[in-house]
All heavy atoms as an XYZ file, in Angstrom:
778
protein
N       9.521      6.596     -9.855
C       8.903      7.009    -11.103
C       7.857      5.976    -11.510
O       8.089      4.781    -11.391
C       9.967      7.158    -12.192
C       9.392      7.665    -13.485
S      10.606      8.320    -14.642
C      11.371      6.838    -15.218
N       6.746      6.463    -11.966
C       5.643      5.590    -12.348
C       5.940      4.891    -13.665
O       6.439      5.508    -14.605
C       4.339      6.401    -12.482
O       4.106      7.090    -11.259
C       3.164      5.516    -12.789
N       5.617      3.616    -13.717
C       5.798      2.836    -14.940
C       4.954      3.447    -16.062
O       3.811      3.837    -15.842
C       5.376      1.386    -14.680
C       5.802      0.445    -15.748
N       5.161      0.362    -16.957
C       6.820     -0.441    -15.786
C       5.750     -0.545    -17.696
N       6.764     -1.050    -17.017
N       5.497      3.524    -17.284
C       4.750      4.117    -18.408
C       3.385      3.465    -18.652
O       2.430      4.158    -19.018
C       5.677      3.907    -19.613
C       7.042      3.760    -19.029
C       6.858      3.144    -17.673
N       3.281      2.166    -18.448
C       1.994      1.487    -18.646
C       0.968      1.998    -17.628
O      -0.202      2.185    -17.954
C       2.153     -0.047    -18.535
C       0.815     -0.746    -18.475
C       2.983     -0.570    -19.702
N       1.413      2.252    -16.399
C       0.490      2.736    -15.371
C       0.056      4.173    -15.658
O      -1.090      4.538    -15.409
C       1.126      2.614    -13.993
C       1.531      1.192    -13.588
C       2.126      1.188    -12.191
C       0.363      0.233    -13.699
N       0.967      4.978    -16.203
C       0.599      6.334    -16.629
C      -0.446      6.266    -17.741
O      -1.425      7.006    -17.741
C       1.828      7.103    -17.119
C       2.716      7.610    -16.035
C       3.843      8.453    -16.626
C       4.737      9.014    -15.563
N       5.774      9.897    -16.099
N      -0.220      5.374    -18.693
C      -1.157      5.215    -19.820
C      -2.525      4.753    -19.330
O      -3.559      5.223    -19.814
C      -0.583      4.229    -20.832
C      -1.420      4.015    -22.053
C      -0.808      4.689    -23.229
C      -1.600      4.367    -24.467
N      -1.807      5.549    -25.268
N      -2.554      3.839    -18.356
C      -3.829      3.376    -17.797
C      -4.579      4.535    -17.161
O      -5.799      4.680    -17.348
C      -3.589      2.269    -16.775
N      -3.872      5.370    -16.426
C      -4.484      6.528    -15.786
C      -5.040      7.497    -16.828
O      -6.172      7.986    -16.695
C      -3.443      7.212    -14.896
C      -3.891      8.347    -13.997
C      -4.974      7.890    -13.020
C      -2.697      8.900    -13.231
N      -4.270      7.734    -17.868
C      -4.716      8.626    -18.943
C      -5.900      8.037    -19.713
O      -6.833      8.747    -20.076
C      -3.565      8.889    -19.920
C      -2.432      9.686    -19.325
C      -1.168      9.655    -20.188
O      -1.185      9.041    -21.286
O      -0.153     10.231    -19.749
N      -5.860      6.740    -19.968
C      -6.882      6.083    -20.790
C      -8.204      5.926    -20.058
O      -9.270      6.234    -20.594
C      -6.372      4.699    -21.255
O      -5.160      4.883    -21.989
C      -7.399      3.998    -22.122
N      -8.132      5.421    -18.828
C      -9.365      5.108    -18.102
C      -9.839      6.247    -17.217
O     -10.945      6.196    -16.687
C      -9.197      3.820    -17.301
C      -9.069      2.639    -18.217
C      -9.810      2.388    -19.339
C      -8.143      1.562    -18.108
N      -9.397      1.213    -19.935
C      -8.375      0.682    -19.192
C      -7.144      1.251    -17.192
C      -7.653     -0.490    -19.382
C      -6.424      0.089    -17.379
C      -6.682     -0.765    -18.469
N      -9.007      7.248    -17.023
C      -9.419      8.441    -16.289
C      -9.081      8.415    -14.820
O      -8.949      7.360    -14.207
N      -8.946      9.619    -14.284
C      -8.545      9.772    -12.890
C      -9.568      9.211    -11.907
O      -9.216      8.439    -11.023
C      -8.290     11.249    -12.583
C      -7.102     11.821    -13.309
C      -6.923     13.308    -13.080
O      -7.689     13.919    -12.297
O      -5.999     13.877    -13.685
N     -10.812      9.619    -12.043
C     -11.817      9.185    -11.066
C     -12.015      7.676    -11.050
O     -11.976      7.064     -9.969
C     -13.144      9.901    -11.297
C     -14.152      9.623    -10.202
C     -15.408     10.450    -10.342
O     -15.306     11.675    -10.533
O     -16.507      9.856    -10.263
N     -12.203      7.026    -12.217
C     -12.345      5.566    -12.170
C     -11.126      4.855    -11.583
O     -11.271      3.886    -10.835
C     -12.533      5.172    -13.644
C     -13.067      6.395    -14.307
C     -12.426      7.542    -13.568
N      -9.937      5.352    -11.869
C      -8.732      4.711    -11.340
C      -8.573      4.954     -9.841
O      -8.117      4.074     -9.118
C      -7.494      5.166    -12.108
C      -7.435      4.638    -13.542
C      -7.575      3.135    -13.634
O      -8.667      2.610    -13.830
N      -6.480      2.434    -13.465
N      -8.993      6.122     -9.359
C      -8.912      6.375     -7.920
C      -9.936      5.512     -7.178
O      -9.673      5.026     -6.082
C      -9.110      7.858     -7.597
C      -7.984      8.765     -8.111
S      -6.303      8.262     -7.608
C      -5.728      7.320     -9.029
N     -11.091      5.272     -7.783
C     -12.058      4.350     -7.180
C     -11.510      2.924     -7.181
O     -11.752      2.155     -6.244
C     -13.389      4.413     -7.929
C     -14.171      5.715     -7.749
C     -15.374      5.739     -8.686
C     -14.606      5.906     -6.304
N     -10.743      2.595     -8.202
C     -10.119      1.267     -8.269
C      -9.080      1.102     -7.152
O      -8.917     -0.001     -6.622
C      -9.475      1.057     -9.637
C      -8.940     -0.335     -9.852
S     -10.196     -1.626     -9.840
C     -10.990     -1.320    -11.391
N      -8.397      2.192     -6.784
C      -7.459      2.128     -5.658
C      -8.196      1.649     -4.419
O      -7.758      0.721     -3.730
C      -6.809      3.510     -5.373
C      -5.950      3.449     -4.115
C      -5.987      3.994     -6.549
N      -9.338      2.262     -4.156
C     -10.136      1.915     -2.973
C     -10.611      0.471     -3.056
O     -10.552     -0.276     -2.074
C     -11.324      2.890     -2.815
C     -12.220      2.477     -1.658
C     -10.817      4.320     -2.639
N     -11.071      0.061     -4.225
C     -11.554     -1.311     -4.410
C     -10.448     -2.336     -4.148
O     -10.663     -3.329     -3.449
C     -12.099     -1.482     -5.824
C     -12.635     -2.864     -6.090
C     -13.173     -3.022     -7.508
O     -13.727     -2.055     -8.063
O     -13.026     -4.129     -8.059
N      -9.271     -2.078     -4.684
C      -8.164     -3.018     -4.497
C      -7.725     -3.080     -3.035
O      -7.402     -4.154     -2.525
C      -6.987     -2.662     -5.407
C      -7.267     -2.816     -6.891
C      -7.581     -4.230     -7.333
O      -7.401     -5.199     -6.567
O      -8.022     -4.386     -8.485
N      -7.727     -1.937     -2.347
C      -7.365     -1.950     -0.934
C      -8.387     -2.746     -0.127
O      -8.018     -3.477      0.793
C      -7.227     -0.526     -0.402
C      -5.992      0.171     -0.923
S      -5.617      1.770     -0.147
C      -7.045      2.722     -0.567
N      -9.661     -2.626     -0.482
C     -10.706     -3.388      0.212
C     -10.525     -4.886     -0.020
O     -10.717     -5.693      0.901
C     -12.077     -2.930     -0.254
N     -10.168     -5.269     -1.239
C      -9.950     -6.685     -1.538
C      -8.765     -7.242     -0.745
O      -8.824     -8.369     -0.241
C      -9.755     -6.890     -3.037
C     -11.035     -6.662     -3.830
C     -10.849     -6.731     -5.327
O      -9.730     -7.056     -5.795
O     -11.815     -6.444     -6.058
N      -7.713     -6.455     -0.613
C      -6.570     -6.896      0.191
C      -6.972     -7.030      1.659
O      -6.638     -8.028      2.309
C      -5.394     -5.929      0.047
C      -4.164     -6.232      0.912
C      -3.611     -7.635      0.646
C      -3.094     -5.164      0.694
N      -7.700     -6.056      2.161
C      -8.160     -6.115      3.555
C      -8.994     -7.368      3.787
O      -8.825     -8.058      4.804
C      -8.956     -4.861      3.905
N      -9.858     -7.688      2.839
C     -10.711     -8.884      2.957
C      -9.871    -10.153      3.048
O     -10.124    -11.024      3.894
C     -11.661     -8.959      1.751
C     -12.611    -10.134      1.797
C     -13.503    -10.154      0.559
C     -12.731    -10.777     -0.573
N     -13.479    -11.042     -1.772
N      -8.849    -10.254      2.221
C      -8.003    -11.448      2.232
C      -7.180    -11.546      3.516
O      -6.988    -12.637      4.051
C      -7.100    -11.478      1.000
C      -7.842    -11.658     -0.312
C      -8.684    -12.923     -0.390
O      -8.330    -13.940      0.245
O      -9.708    -12.896     -1.095
N      -6.704    -10.413      4.019
C      -5.964    -10.430      5.287
C      -6.880    -10.892      6.416
O      -6.485    -11.716      7.248
C      -5.366     -9.036      5.585
C      -4.275     -8.697      4.567
C      -4.819     -8.979      7.014
C      -3.823     -7.241      4.593
N      -8.098    -10.374      6.446
C      -9.051    -10.774      7.487
C      -9.385    -12.261      7.401
O      -9.497    -12.929      8.430
C     -10.316     -9.926      7.411
C     -10.133     -8.470      7.854
C     -11.374     -7.662      7.522
C      -9.799     -8.392      9.330
N      -9.537    -12.774      6.182
C      -9.777    -14.216      6.020
C      -8.624    -15.015      6.626
O      -8.829    -16.020      7.294
C      -9.885    -14.596      4.535
C     -11.194    -14.309      3.895
C     -11.122    -14.809      2.447
C     -12.263    -14.327      1.620
N     -12.138    -14.759      0.215
N      -7.418    -14.555      6.373
C      -6.239    -15.262      6.861
C      -6.167    -15.247      8.382
O      -5.856    -16.259      9.000
C      -4.981    -14.633      6.255
C      -3.728    -15.365      6.641
O      -3.106    -15.014      7.636
N      -3.373    -16.375      5.876
N      -6.466    -14.119      8.966
C      -6.359    -13.986     10.427
C      -7.562    -14.590     11.133
O      -7.418    -15.400     12.042
C      -6.192    -12.503     10.820
C      -4.834    -11.987     10.320
C      -6.315    -12.323     12.333
C      -4.664    -10.496     10.420
N      -8.748    -14.195     10.738
C      -9.960    -14.603     11.455
C     -10.380    -16.037     11.183
O     -10.896    -16.704     12.070
C     -11.125    -13.666     11.127
C     -10.912    -12.269     11.656
O     -10.181    -12.065     12.619
N     -11.540    -11.294     11.035
N     -10.184    -16.484      9.970
C     -10.625    -17.834      9.600
C      -9.478    -18.823      9.510
O      -9.669    -19.970      9.119
C     -11.360    -17.798      8.263
C     -12.595    -16.938      8.279
C     -13.268    -16.981      6.944
N     -14.262    -15.932      6.821
C     -14.797    -15.558      5.685
N     -14.435    -16.146      4.565
N     -15.689    -14.598      5.656
N      -8.265    -18.335      9.806
C      -7.066    -19.177      9.707
C      -6.970    -19.833      8.330
O      -6.554    -20.965      8.187
C      -7.043    -20.249     10.800
C      -7.249    -19.732     12.197
C      -6.099    -18.853     12.643
C      -6.277    -18.469     14.104
N      -5.870    -17.136     14.415
N      -7.396    -19.097      7.318
C      -7.403    -19.610      5.949
C      -6.019    -19.476      5.329
O      -5.361    -18.449      5.474
C      -8.436    -18.840      5.127
C      -8.631    -19.376      3.740
C      -9.766    -18.687      3.021
C      -9.918    -19.285      1.645
N     -10.949    -18.616      0.863
N      -5.581    -20.521      4.624
C      -4.304    -20.490      3.914
C      -4.533    -19.863      2.543
O      -4.788    -20.559      1.564
C      -3.724    -21.900      3.790
C      -2.364    -21.896      3.095
O      -1.741    -20.812      2.988
O      -1.931    -22.976      2.669
N      -4.494    -18.536      2.498
C      -4.782    -17.801      1.261
C      -3.639    -16.858      0.885
O      -3.870    -15.767      0.384
C      -6.095    -17.027      1.416
C      -6.029    -15.992      2.527
O      -5.212    -16.089      3.433
N      -6.887    -14.993      2.458
N      -2.431    -17.315      1.115
C      -1.262    -16.476      0.837
C      -1.208    -16.071     -0.635
O      -0.849    -14.928     -0.949
C       0.043    -17.182      1.271
C       0.045    -17.402      2.791
C       1.275    -16.392      0.831
C      -0.083    -16.136      3.617
N      -1.586    -16.966     -1.542
C      -1.583    -16.607     -2.962
C      -2.518    -15.429     -3.234
O      -2.184    -14.526     -4.007
C      -1.972    -17.805     -3.828
C      -0.885    -18.869     -3.876
O       0.275    -18.569     -3.517
O      -1.196    -20.015     -4.265
N      -3.688    -15.424     -2.597
C      -4.634    -14.318     -2.764
C      -4.065    -13.032     -2.162
O      -4.236    -11.944     -2.729
C      -5.975    -14.660     -2.135
N      -3.384    -13.152     -1.028
C      -2.774    -11.976     -0.403
C      -1.672    -11.415     -1.306
O      -1.564    -10.196     -1.473
C      -2.246    -12.313      1.010
C      -3.433    -12.563      1.954
C      -1.347    -11.187      1.539
C      -3.045    -13.070      3.324
N      -0.882    -12.288     -1.898
C       0.167    -11.845     -2.835
C      -0.460    -11.100     -4.013
O      -0.023    -10.000     -4.382
C       1.007    -13.046     -3.332
C       1.894    -12.656     -4.510
C       1.836    -13.622     -2.194
N      -1.500    -11.687     -4.602
C      -2.169    -11.069     -5.755
C      -2.746     -9.700     -5.393
O      -2.550     -8.720     -6.121
C      -3.292    -11.983     -6.249
C      -4.075    -11.406     -7.403
C      -5.223    -12.295     -7.847
O      -5.242    -13.488     -7.501
O      -6.108    -11.770     -8.540
N      -3.446     -9.623     -4.277
C      -4.075     -8.362     -3.892
C      -3.038     -7.314     -3.486
O      -3.220     -6.125     -3.739
C      -5.099     -8.584     -2.781
C      -6.278     -9.465     -3.181
C      -7.033     -9.003     -4.420
O      -6.984     -7.795     -4.759
O      -7.675     -9.846     -5.063
N      -1.931     -7.755     -2.878
C      -0.863     -6.819     -2.538
C      -0.276     -6.209     -3.799
O      -0.049     -4.990     -3.875
C       0.235     -7.522     -1.711
O      -0.342     -8.019     -0.497
C       1.376     -6.568     -1.375
N      -0.042     -7.030     -4.803
C       0.475     -6.519     -6.084
C      -0.508     -5.528     -6.700
O      -0.106     -4.456     -7.182
C       0.745     -7.669     -7.046
N      -1.797     -5.874     -6.663
C      -2.815     -4.974     -7.209
C      -2.816     -3.629     -6.479
O      -2.894     -2.570     -7.108
C      -4.205     -5.608     -7.117
C      -4.393     -6.778     -8.064
O      -3.557     -6.963     -8.972
O      -5.391     -7.511     -7.897
N      -2.726     -3.672     -5.155
C      -2.712     -2.434     -4.370
C      -1.470     -1.610     -4.698
O      -1.559     -0.389     -4.887
C      -2.803     -2.737     -2.851
C      -2.450     -1.508     -2.023
C      -4.192     -3.238     -2.493
N      -0.310     -2.261     -4.778
C       0.910     -1.514     -5.094
C       0.819     -0.848     -6.466
O       1.242      0.303     -6.626
C       2.129     -2.427     -5.002
C       2.478     -2.786     -3.569
C       3.758     -3.599     -3.440
O       4.421     -3.885     -4.459
O       4.098     -3.946     -2.292
N       0.256     -1.538     -7.421
C       0.069     -0.962     -8.758
C      -0.848      0.255     -8.692
O      -0.559      1.311     -9.258
C      -0.500     -2.024     -9.733
C       0.591     -3.043    -10.073
C      -1.070     -1.369    -10.991
C       0.077     -4.295    -10.766
N      -1.952      0.111     -7.975
C      -2.901      1.217     -7.898
C      -2.350      2.383     -7.090
O      -2.640      3.549     -7.389
C      -4.238      0.730     -7.338
C      -4.943     -0.296     -8.223
S      -5.039      0.145     -9.991
C      -5.971      1.672     -9.937
N      -1.539      2.101     -6.073
C      -0.924      3.188     -5.316
C       0.040      3.989     -6.187
O       0.168      5.211     -6.030
C      -0.212      2.656     -4.069
C      -1.132      2.202     -2.937
C      -0.312      1.597     -1.809
C      -1.989      3.345     -2.421
N       0.715      3.317     -7.112
C       1.572      4.038     -8.056
C       0.740      5.003     -8.902
O       1.142      6.137     -9.151
C       2.338      3.064     -8.951
C       3.451      2.338     -8.240
C       4.498      3.268     -7.670
O       4.939      4.203     -8.357
O       4.872      3.056     -6.493
N      -0.434      4.543     -9.338
C      -1.303      5.427    -10.115
C      -1.833      6.576     -9.256
O      -1.944      7.712     -9.725
C      -2.465      4.639    -10.719
C      -2.019      3.729    -11.843
C      -3.176      3.096    -12.558
O      -4.095      3.776    -12.983
N      -3.132      1.776    -12.688
N      -2.131      6.302     -8.002
C      -2.601      7.341     -7.092
C      -1.533      8.423     -6.935
O      -1.823      9.620     -7.039
C      -2.945      6.726     -5.738
C      -3.402      7.698     -4.657
C      -4.564      7.097     -3.880
C      -2.277      8.032     -3.709
N      -0.283      7.999     -6.708
C       0.800      8.972     -6.546
C       1.002      9.776     -7.828
O       1.265     10.982     -7.769
C       2.091      8.276     -6.121
C       2.022      7.740     -4.691
C       3.336      7.171     -4.214
C       3.629      5.827     -4.806
N       4.829      5.176     -4.237
N       0.874      9.124     -8.961
C       0.997      9.824    -10.243
C      -0.157     10.812    -10.427
O       0.046     11.953    -10.832
C       1.013      8.813    -11.395
C       1.048      9.431    -12.765
C       2.346     10.155    -13.089
O       3.398      9.830    -12.498
O       2.307     11.047    -13.955
N      -1.358     10.363    -10.113
C      -2.540     11.206    -10.297
C      -2.452     12.501     -9.495
O      -2.770     13.570     -9.997
C      -3.799     10.433     -9.899
C      -5.062     11.209    -10.163
O      -5.300     11.680    -11.262
N      -5.878     11.361     -9.136
N      -2.018     12.389     -8.249
C      -1.939     13.554     -7.378
C      -0.547     14.184     -7.349
O      -0.330     15.159     -6.630
C      -2.377     13.177     -5.957
C      -3.829     12.783     -5.886
C      -4.198     11.473     -5.621
C      -4.837     13.720     -6.100
C      -5.540     11.104     -5.559
C      -6.177     13.368     -6.049
C      -6.513     12.056     -5.770
O      -7.847     11.695     -5.720
N       0.375     13.606     -8.116
C       1.743     14.102     -8.213
C       2.366     14.276     -6.816
O       2.854     15.347     -6.452
C       1.793     15.400     -9.000
C       1.475     15.183    -10.472
C       1.121     16.453    -11.199
N       0.802     16.235    -12.593
C      -0.347     15.718    -13.056
N      -1.263     15.305    -12.221
N      -0.554     15.579    -14.352
N       2.317     13.188     -6.061
C       2.753     13.241     -4.665
C       3.861     12.242     -4.353
O       4.159     11.994     -3.186
C       1.562     13.018     -3.706
C       0.886     11.659     -3.954
C       0.566     14.170     -3.805
C      -0.170     11.271     -2.946
N       4.480     11.684     -5.354
C       5.482     10.640     -5.141
C       6.596     11.092     -4.197
O       6.947     10.388     -3.255
C       6.061     10.178     -6.480
C       6.904      8.928     -6.344
O       6.484      8.003     -5.623
O       7.992      8.873     -6.949
N       7.162     12.266     -4.433
C       8.262     12.744     -3.598
C       7.795     13.055     -2.179
O       8.497     12.760     -1.210
C       8.924     13.964     -4.225
C       9.695     13.619     -5.486
C      10.377     14.819     -6.099
O      10.173     15.958     -5.687
N      11.202     14.564     -7.108
N       6.608     13.626     -2.039
C       6.079     13.926     -0.708
C       5.824     12.637      0.071
O       6.118     12.564      1.263
C       4.790     14.734     -0.802
C       5.002     16.170     -1.226
C       3.682     16.922     -1.249
C       3.874     18.360     -1.647
N       2.608     19.099     -1.668
N       5.286     11.637     -0.603
C       5.028     10.354      0.056
C       6.348      9.726      0.488
O       6.468      9.226      1.608
C       4.227      9.397     -0.862
C       4.194      7.988     -0.302
C       2.811      9.922     -1.074
N       7.343      9.760     -0.371
C       8.648      9.171     -0.041
C       9.262      9.861      1.174
O       9.794      9.198      2.075
C       9.583      9.249     -1.242
N       9.183     11.175      1.226
C       9.750     11.917      2.359
C       8.985     11.606      3.646
O       9.594     11.373      4.697
C       9.718     13.416      2.072
N       7.683     11.594      3.581
C       6.861     11.310      4.758
C       7.098      9.888      5.242
O       7.209      9.635      6.439
C       5.387     11.540      4.415
C       4.492     11.611      5.621
C       4.350     12.792      6.340
C       3.775     10.494      6.043
C       3.529     12.854      7.448
C       2.950     10.552      7.151
C       2.832     11.741      7.845
O       2.018     11.795      8.944
N       7.222      8.966      4.287
C       7.481      7.563      4.628
C       8.824      7.427      5.347
O       8.922      6.711      6.345
C       7.455      6.727      3.345
C       7.630      5.251      3.542
C       7.510      4.546      2.193
C       7.821      3.097      2.261
N       7.719      2.439      0.948
N       9.846      8.109      4.868
C      11.163      8.057      5.505
C      11.088      8.580      6.934
O      11.670      7.987      7.851
C      12.179      8.861      4.687
N      10.360      9.679      7.133
C      10.192     10.225      8.483
C       9.452      9.247      9.388
O       9.807      9.070     10.552
C       9.442     11.557      8.446
C      10.285     12.689      7.862
O      11.520     12.546      7.770
O       9.687     13.724      7.502
N       8.419      8.611      8.857
C       7.637      7.645      9.638
C       8.495      6.441     10.040
O       8.384      5.943     11.159
C       6.424      7.159      8.851
C       5.306      8.147      8.761
C       4.631      8.284     10.107
C       3.179      8.576      9.921
N       2.426      8.523     11.156
N       9.333      5.978      9.129
C      10.203      4.838      9.437
C      11.167      5.202     10.553
O      11.416      4.399     11.455
C      10.919      4.340      8.165
C       9.894      3.664      7.239
C      12.060      3.389      8.517
C      10.423      3.311      5.865
N      11.691      6.415     10.530
C      12.563      6.863     11.617
C      11.811      6.867     12.945
O      12.347      6.468     13.977
C      13.117      8.258     11.320
C      14.153      8.286     10.232
C      14.586      9.712      9.938
C      15.453      9.770      8.704
N      15.739     11.158      8.302
N      10.576      7.337     12.932
C       9.758      7.366     14.146
C       9.485      5.951     14.656
O       9.587      5.691     15.861
C       8.447      8.103     13.874
C       7.502      8.265     15.059
C       8.172      9.036     16.191
C       6.225      8.965     14.604
N       9.180      5.043     13.748
C       8.969      3.644     14.137
C      10.228      3.076     14.766
O      10.169      2.372     15.777
C       8.516      2.796     12.923
C       7.112      3.199     12.484
C       8.574      1.299     13.246
C       6.705      2.636     11.126
N      11.378      3.391     14.186
C      12.644      2.912     14.737
C      12.852      3.418     16.163
O      13.241      2.656     17.055
C      13.816      3.347     13.856
C      15.155      2.858     14.359
C      16.314      3.293     13.481
O      16.233      4.385     12.867
O      17.302      2.544     13.426
N      12.573      4.688     16.399
C      12.714      5.251     17.749
C      11.771      4.554     18.727
O      12.171      4.192     19.833
C      12.439      6.751     17.729
C      13.477      7.632     17.036
C      12.970      9.069     16.928
C      14.801      7.577     17.772
N      10.524      4.377     18.324
C       9.548      3.713     19.189
C       9.934      2.261     19.450
O       9.785      1.770     20.570
C       8.159      3.783     18.570
C       7.561      5.165     18.592
C       6.204      5.180     17.946
N       5.632      6.511     17.994
C       4.575      6.878     17.289
N       3.972      6.008     16.496
N       4.108      8.113     17.381
N      10.407      1.599     18.428
C      10.820      0.200     18.558
C      12.001      0.081     19.515
O      12.000     -0.777     20.406
C      11.182     -0.364     17.183
C      11.608     -1.815     17.107
C      10.517     -2.742     17.638
C      11.960     -2.178     15.675
N      12.983      0.924     19.347
C      14.146      0.897     20.240
C      13.733      1.170     21.681
O      14.229      0.525     22.604
C      15.206      1.893     19.783
C      15.893      1.449     18.510
O      15.904      0.282     18.163
N      16.448      2.412     17.798
N      12.824      2.124     21.869
C      12.328      2.435     23.209
C      11.573      1.245     23.795
O      11.753      0.897     24.960
C      11.424      3.672     23.163
C      11.028      4.137     24.539
O      11.923      4.339     25.379
O       9.807      4.296     24.775
N      10.748      0.615     23.000
C       9.976     -0.543     23.462
C      10.920     -1.678     23.883
O      10.750     -2.273     24.926
C       9.018     -1.014     22.376
C       8.027     -2.018     22.887
C       6.791     -1.753     23.389
C       8.199     -3.429     22.953
N       6.181     -2.923     23.763
C       7.024     -3.984     23.516
C       9.220     -4.301     22.610
C       6.846     -5.338     23.728
C       9.054     -5.657     22.819
C       7.876     -6.164     23.370
N      11.894     -1.955     23.023
C      12.859     -3.028     23.323
C      13.613     -2.715     24.612
O      13.793     -3.578     25.460
C      13.823     -3.238     22.132
C      13.061     -3.836     20.949
C      14.995     -4.116     22.527
C      13.828     -3.825     19.644
N      14.019     -1.483     24.753
C      14.751     -1.065     25.949
C      13.908     -1.286     27.207
O      14.426     -1.725     28.243
C      15.121      0.408     25.824
C      15.840      0.994     27.003
C      16.104      2.470     26.756
C      16.517      3.158     28.029
N      16.617      4.609     27.853
N      12.619     -1.024     27.127
C      11.734     -1.119     28.293
C      11.152     -2.508     28.513
O      10.527     -2.744     29.556
C      10.610     -0.096     28.182
C      11.116      1.316     28.312
O      11.979      1.587     29.140
N      10.619      2.198     27.479
N      11.313     -3.414     27.559
C      10.697     -4.740     27.690
C      11.690     -5.896     27.663
O      11.304     -7.050     27.540
C       9.638     -4.935     26.594
C       8.443     -4.079     26.813
N       8.376     -2.787     26.344
C       7.273     -4.312     27.449
C       7.219     -2.267     26.679
N       6.534     -3.168     27.356
N      12.946     -5.589     27.748
C      13.945     -6.667     27.811
C      14.742     -6.519     29.097
O      14.942     -5.426     29.606
C      14.900     -6.626     26.603
O      15.512     -5.357     26.522
C      14.167     -6.926     25.308
N      15.146     -7.635     29.590
C      15.881     -7.621     30.864
C      17.357     -7.432     30.668
O      17.937     -7.634     29.690
C      15.637     -8.914     31.619
């Protein structure tokens, strides 16, 4: 369930501006991850901040499109698939 403050932000600032903010926050997180990997930069605090921002905006995205339950179900299915692939990989790559 979406936090009431996040619902209010979506209602106050509007759907389109908030959906654009989702994209902006994801880009900022991607930038910080790339800095960490490519430049070997110690920017974990920035990654933490941007991850929190992305999670907040994803909650608004799910609220905006009313897809929370669909996302949860799809995510559960994907995790099961990852588990199957992981088990298969381990089976084929360990002696």
